[in-house]
C-alpha positions in Angstrom: 10.4 19.7 -34.1 7.2 17.7 -34.0 5.1 16.7 -37.0 1.2 17.4 -36.0 -1.7 17.3 -37.9 -1.7 20.9 -38.6 1.3 20.2 -40.9 -0.6 17.7 -43.2 -2.0 18.4 -46.6 -5.7 19.2 -46.9 -6.3 16.7 -49.6 -5.0 13.8 -46.8 -7.8 11.7 -45.6 -8.4 10.6 -42.1 -10.0 7.8 -39.9 -10.9 8.5 -36.4 -11.8 6.3 -33.7 -15.6 5.5 -33.6 -16.5 7.0 -30.3 -14.4 10.0 -30.9 -16.0 10.7 -34.3 -19.3 10.2 -33.3 -19.1 12.6 -30.4 -17.1 15.0 -32.7 -20.0 15.4 -35.2 -22.7 15.4 -32.6 -21.0 18.2 -30.9 -20.6 20.1 -34.3 -24.3 19.3 -35.0 -25.4 20.5 -31.7 -23.8 24.0 -32.4 -26.1 24.6 -35.4 -28.9 26.9 -35.3 -31.4 24.2 -36.4 -29.5 21.4 -34.9 -29.6 19.4 -38.4 -27.1 17.5 -40.2 -28.1 19.3 -43.3 -27.2 22.7 -41.9 -23.8 21.4 -40.6 -23.2 20.0 -44.4 -23.9 23.6 -45.6 -21.6 25.3 -43.0 -18.8 22.7 -43.9 -19.6 23.3 -47.8 -20.1 19.3 -48.5 -23.2 17.5 -49.5 -25.6 16.2 -46.9 -24.6 12.5 -48.0 -21.1 13.2 -47.5 -21.6 14.3 -43.9 -23.6 11.4 -43.3 -21.0 8.8 -44.7 -18.1 10.5 -42.8 -19.9 10.3 -39.8 -20.6 6.6 -40.0 -17.0 5.9 -40.9 -17.9 4.9 -44.5 -15.4 7.1 -45.8 -12.0 8.9 -44.6 -12.5 12.5 -43.9 -10.6 15.0 -45.9 -8.5 17.2 -43.6 -10.1 20.6 -44.9 -13.1 19.0 -44.0 -12.1 17.9 -40.7 -10.7 21.5 -40.0 -14.1 22.9 -40.5 -16.2 20.5 -38.4 -13.5 20.9 -35.7 -13.8 25.0 -35.9 -17.6 24.6 -35.7 -17.3 22.2 -32.6 -14.5 24.2 -31.2 -12.4 21.1 -30.8 -8.7 21.4 -31.1 -6.7 19.8 -33.7 -4.3 18.3 -31.2 -7.3 16.4 -29.6 -8.2 15.1 -32.7 -4.8 13.6 -33.8 -4.7 11.5 -30.7 -7.8 9.6 -32.2 -6.4 9.2 -35.8 -5.9 5.4 -36.8 -5.7 5.9 -40.5 -4.6 8.0 -43.0 -5.0 8.0 -46.9 -4.0 10.0 -50.0 -5.0 9.1 -53.6 -5.9 5.4 -53.7 -3.7 4.6 -50.6 -4.6 3.9 -47.0 -2.2 3.6 -44.3 -3.7 1.4 -41.2 -2.5 1.8 -37.5 -1.2 5.4 -38.2 -0.5 7.9 -35.3 0.5 11.4 -34.8 2.1 13.2 -33.6 5.4 12.2 -35.1 8.4 13.3 -32.7 12.0 13.5 -33.9 14.0 10.4 -33.2 17.2 8.6 -34.1 15.8 6.6 -36.8 13.9 9.7 -38.2 17.4 11.3 -38.5 18.8 8.5 -40.1 15.8 8.6 -42.7 16.5 12.2 -43.2 20.0 11.3 -44.1 18.7 8.5 -46.6 16.5 11.2 -48.4 19.5 13.6 -48.8 21.6 10.3 -49.9 20.0 7.8 -52.1 16.5 8.3 -51.6 14.0 10.4 -53.6 10.9 11.7 -53.3 8.9 11.8 -56.2 5.8 14.4 -56.9 3.1 12.1 -55.3 5.6 11.8 -52.3 6.3 8.3 -52.6 9.7 7.5 -51.0 12.1 5.5 -53.4 15.6 4.1 -51.9 17.8 2.8 -54.4 21.0 0.8 -53.2 22.4 -2.5 -53.9 23.6 -3.0 -50.4 20.9 -5.3 -48.7 22.2 -4.1 -45.2 21.3 -0.4 -45.9 18.0 -1.3 -47.5 16.8 -3.2 -44.4 18.0 -0.2 -42.3 15.7 1.9 -44.1 12.7 -0.8 -43.5 13.5 -1.0 -39.8 13.7 3.0 -39.6 10.4 3.3 -41.2 8.8 0.8 -39.1 10.1 2.4 -36.0 8.7 5.8 -37.2 5.6 5.0 -39.0 4.6 1.6 -37.7 4.7 0.8 -41.5 6.4 -2.5 -43.3 4.7 -1.6 -46.8 6.7 -1.1 -49.9 7.0 -2.5 -53.5 10.3 -3.0 -55.4 11.0 -1.9 -58.9 14.6 -1.9 -60.3 16.6 1.1 -61.7 17.9 1.1 -65.3 21.3 -0.3 -63.7 19.2 -3.3 -62.2 19.7 -2.0 -58.9 16.6 -2.9 -56.4 14.5 0.3 -55.4 12.0 0.2 -52.7 9.1 2.3 -52.9 7.4 3.4 -49.6 3.8 5.2 -49.1 3.3 8.6 -49.6 3.3 9.8 -46.0 7.1 8.7 -45.6 7.9 11.1 -48.4 5.6 14.0 -47.1 7.2 14.1 -43.5 10.7 13.6 -44.8 9.6 16.6 -47.2 8.5 18.7 -44.2 11.9 17.9 -42.4 13.7 19.3 -45.3 14.5 16.4 -47.8 13.8 17.8 -51.4 11.0 16.8 -53.4 12.4 15.8 -56.9 15.7 15.8 -58.6 17.9 17.0 -55.7 20.9 18.0 -58.1 18.3 20.9 -59.6 17.7 22.4 -56.2 19.1 24.4 -53.3 18.7 22.9 -50.0 20.8 23.0 -46.5 21.1 20.6 -43.7 17.6 21.6 -41.7 18.0 23.8 -38.5 16.2 21.3 -36.4 19.1 18.9 -37.2 21.7 21.2 -36.6 20.3 22.0 -33.3 19.3 18.3 -32.2 21.1 16.2 -30.0 24.4 14.3 -30.4 22.6 11.0 -30.7 20.5 12.0 -33.8 23.5 14.0 -35.4 25.6 10.6 -35.1 23.1 8.7 -37.1 22.5 11.3 -39.5 26.1 11.4 -40.5 26.4 7.6 -40.5 23.6 7.0 -42.8 24.6 9.8 -45.1 28.1 8.5 -45.2 27.0 5.1 -45.8 25.0 6.2 -49.0 27.2 8.8 -50.1 30.6 8.6 -48.4 33.6 6.6 -50.3 36.4 4.8 -48.5 39.9 5.0 -50.5 42.7 2.5 -49.7 45.8 3.9 -51.4 48.5 1.6 -50.9 51.4 4.0 -51.7 50.5 7.0 -49.7 49.2 7.3 -46.4 48.0 10.7 -47.0 45.6 9.5 -49.5 44.0 6.9 -47.4 40.8 8.7 -46.7 37.1 8.8 -46.3 35.6 11.4 -48.9 32.0 12.5 -49.6 30.7 14.4 -52.5 27.5 15.8 -54.0 26.5 17.1 -57.4 24.2 20.2 -58.3 23.6 22.6 -60.9 26.5 25.0 -61.4 24.2 27.9 -60.1 23.7 25.9 -56.7 27.5 25.8 -56.1 27.4 28.3 -53.0 24.5 26.4 -51.3 26.1 23.2 -51.9 29.3 24.2 -50.4 27.3 25.8 -47.4 25.8 22.2 -46.9 29.1 20.5 -47.0 30.3 23.1 -44.5 27.7 22.3 -42.1 28.5 18.6 -42.4 32.3 19.5 -41.5 31.1 21.4 -38.6 28.9 18.6 -37.4 32.1 16.3 -37.8 34.1 18.6 -35.5 31.2 18.2 -32.7 32.8 14.7 -32.5 36.3 16.2 -32.9 36.8 14.7 -36.3 38.7 17.4 -38.5 38.3 17.3 -42.4 39.8 18.7 -45.4 38.6 22.0 -47.2 35.5 21.6 -49.7 36.7 21.5 -53.0 35.5 21.2 -56.5 36.2 17.9 -58.1 34.6 18.0 -61.5 32.2 19.8 -64.1 30.1 18.1 -66.4 27.0 18.2 -68.5 24.0 15.9 -67.7 22.0 14.4 -70.7 19.7 17.5 -70.9 22.9 19.7 -71.5 22.8 21.1 -68.1 26.0 22.3 -66.6 26.6 20.5 -63.1 29.7 20.4 -60.7 30.6 18.0 -57.8 31.9 19.4 -54.5 33.0 17.2 -51.7 35.9 17.1 -48.8 38.0 14.3 -47.4 38.6 12.9 -43.8 42.2 11.9 -43.6 45.2 10.8 -41.3 45.0 8.2 -38.7 43.6 10.0 -35.8 40.4 11.5 -37.7 39.7 8.2 -39.4 40.1 6.5 -35.9 37.6 9.1 -34.5 35.1 8.5 -37.5 35.1 4.8 -36.7 34.7 5.3 -33.2 32.1 8.1 -33.1 30.3 7.6 -36.5 31.0 4.7 -38.4 29.3 3.1 -41.4 26.1 1.0 -41.4 27.6 -0.3 -44.7 29.8 -3.7 -43.7 31.9 -3.3 -46.6 32.8 0.2 -45.9 33.5 -0.8 -42.5 36.0 -3.3 -43.6 37.6 -1.1 -46.0 38.0 1.5 -43.1 39.4 -1.1 -41.0 41.8 -2.2 -43.6 43.2 1.6 -43.8 43.4 1.8 -40.2 45.5 -1.3 -40.0 47.7 -0.1 -42.8 48.7 2.8 -40.7 49.8 0.5 -38.0 51.4 -2.3 -40.1 55.1 -2.2 -40.9 55.6 -1.8 -44.6 56.9 -5.3 -45.1 53.6 -7.0 -43.1 51.4 -4.2 -45.1 52.7 -5.6 -48.6 52.3 -9.2 -47.5 48.7 -8.8 -46.4 48.0 -7.0 -49.8 49.3 -9.9 -51.8 47.3 -12.5 -49.9 44.3 -10.3 -50.0 44.7 -10.0 -53.8 45.0 -13.5 -54.4 42.0 -14.5 -52.0 39.6 -12.7 -54.6 40.0 -15.0 -57.2 40.5 -18.8 -58.0 42.4 -17.9 -61.3 46.2 -18.0 -61.1 48.0 -14.4 -61.2 51.3 -13.5 -62.4 53.8 -11.6 -60.3 53.3 -8.4 -62.6 49.5 -8.7 -62.4 49.7 -8.9 -58.5 52.1 -5.8 -58.7 49.7 -3.9 -60.8 46.8 -4.4 -58.6 48.4 -3.9 -55.4 50.4 -0.7 -56.5 53.8 -1.8 -55.2 57.0 -1.9 -57.2 57.8 -5.3 -58.8 60.8 -6.1 -57.1 59.0 -5.6 -53.8 56.1 -7.9 -54.9 58.6 -10.3 -56.0 60.4 -10.3 -52.9 57.4 -10.8 -50.6 55.5 -13.5 -53.0 59.1 -15.4 -52.5 58.7 -15.1 -48.9 55.1 -16.2 -48.7 56.0 -19.1 -50.9 58.5 -20.2 -48.6 56.0 -20.1 -45.9 53.7 -22.1 -47.8 51.0 -19.3 -47.8 51.0 -18.9 -51.7 51.3 -21.8 -54.3 53.3 -21.8 -57.4 50.6 -23.2 -59.7 52.9 -23.3 -63.0 55.4 -21.6 -65.3 54.5 -20.5 -68.6 56.6 -18.2 -70.9 59.1 -17.7 -68.4 56.2 -16.2 -66.0 55.2 -17.6 -62.5 51.5 -18.0 -61.7 50.4 -17.9 -58.2 47.3 -18.7 -56.3 46.7 -18.6 -52.4 47.4 -22.0 -50.9 44.1 -23.0 -49.4 45.7 -26.6 -48.6 44.3 -28.3 -51.5 47.4 -27.8 -53.7 51.0 -28.4 -53.1 53.9 -26.0 -53.8 55.5 -27.0 -56.9 
């Protein structure tokens, strides 16, 4: 799929290269019976002054007017789009804008973020809300590569999460490519057909960015079957079937990389602030083989999710003793505050006797420090070399 000038809205305005613009207007005027600008203005249904101004480049040309001038001059829109250097809508003007826009890996990644943590408002401004700076910069790089744009402003969500807002053309193109405008939970939409039939490189980046936004990595220390990657979305209850189909398409795309996933299931139902009944559907990727293939073929753009995936893959390969020792050390590394054996036990999800056994082992090796005893409880910290075992 290629985004061309003919797909743009009529109220969009464009600026053409000076030489081409002048030749286009002269050609249109010469086709008038009286060979005058006034007649051309009448045919195009605009004022004489407006024709004069857009011919001289004083204003950007509305697309509906540009279409009529091209019809009169018998010039194809494909020839016009090669000579566009600016696009505008409302009070916004984007410089160095070029058409056509072709499907690339970066554009597929942007579509994924549109389905994920992105949002297109009624004016086509594209908002991306994510606390992960790496993902924010990914979106910046995709937009720069696709639209030659590095323009955005930042606001903060009600949860104080940064939201970067990008010009209308980003949201408009994403909308053409299948990303819905407005509240995604209140609409039916599917993975667009162009993406289903595109190359594997585009599918890979689409899945990577979508899972980076909406996926979660679960580190269950007791049950290997529960160590998984999950993805889930919310919709109004009446759109359950379309959401299930959306998820089934994602599962089929994963199968193209030999990644098997579990069946789509309903995870919960709830009512939003407006009293609308909604549900959450999702599926899991489980098992060492499938998780390994996900890491190899897809992966995450989020460093923290990649680290969590590495952790659960490592847990499959460790013997139980080494795995428990690693859990204890990682738990103590997260804080400088001493913890009791019971606190560590509850946080790592092991039996008290097991935790006590391996803490003692780590203590003897000098990897953890017994800070003090209080009320018959031992308080432990990681041994960073600054403290001595008691």
